[in-house]
C-alpha positions in Angstrom: 25.4 8.2 10.8 24.8 11.3 12.8 25.2 13.5 9.8 22.7 11.4 7.8 20.0 11.6 10.6 20.6 15.4 10.9 20.3 15.8 7.0 17.2 13.7 7.1 15.6 15.7 9.9 16.4 19.0 7.9 14.9 17.5 4.7 11.7 16.5 6.6 11.5 19.9 8.1 11.2 21.4 4.6 9.4 18.6 2.8 6.3 18.3 5.0 5.4 22.0 5.2 6.0 22.2 1.4 3.6 19.3 0.8 1.1 21.0 3.2 1.5 24.3 1.6 0.9 22.8 -1.9 -2.3 21.2 -0.8 -3.6 24.4 1.0 -2.7 26.6 -2.0 -4.5 24.3 -4.4 -7.7 24.4 -2.4 -7.4 28.2 -1.9 -6.6 28.8 -5.5 -9.6 26.8 -6.8 -11.9 28.5 -4.4 -10.4 31.9 -5.2 -10.9 31.3 -9.0 -14.6 30.7 -8.4 -14.9 33.8 -6.2 -13.1 35.9 -8.8 -15.5 34.7 -11.5 -18.4 36.2 -9.4 -16.6 39.2 -7.8 -13.5 40.6 -9.6 -12.9 43.1 -6.9 -11.7 40.4 -4.5 -8.4 39.9 -6.5 -6.3 41.6 -3.7 -7.7 39.4 -1.0 -7.4 36.3 -2.9 -3.7 37.0 -3.7 -3.1 37.5 0.0 -4.9 34.3 0.8 -2.8 32.3 -1.6 0.4 33.8 -0.3 -0.3 33.2 3.5 0.5 29.4 3.4 3.8 30.1 1.8 5.0 31.3 5.1 4.9 27.8 6.5 7.5 26.7 4.0 9.7 29.8 4.9 9.4 28.7 8.7 10.4 25.1 7.7 13.5 26.6 5.9 14.5 28.4 9.2 13.9 25.2 11.2 16.1 23.3 8.7 18.8 26.0 8.9 18.7 25.7 12.7 18.8 21.9 12.6 22.0 22.1 10.3 23.7 24.8 12.4 
């Protein structure tokens, strides 16, 4: 039973940040597409803004690793 709870905690540590990142990237991506239609020189900034939420998933992966260790 302990291993099942530990595995569930690790899965939750990855799943919740992944869902939140997907939601954030969808909002940032659609706003970024609109901004790029008007000002193409913002492409570098938009790429950075889309990549920033991805760090949340990486931190969730680190937490899951720490839970499983």
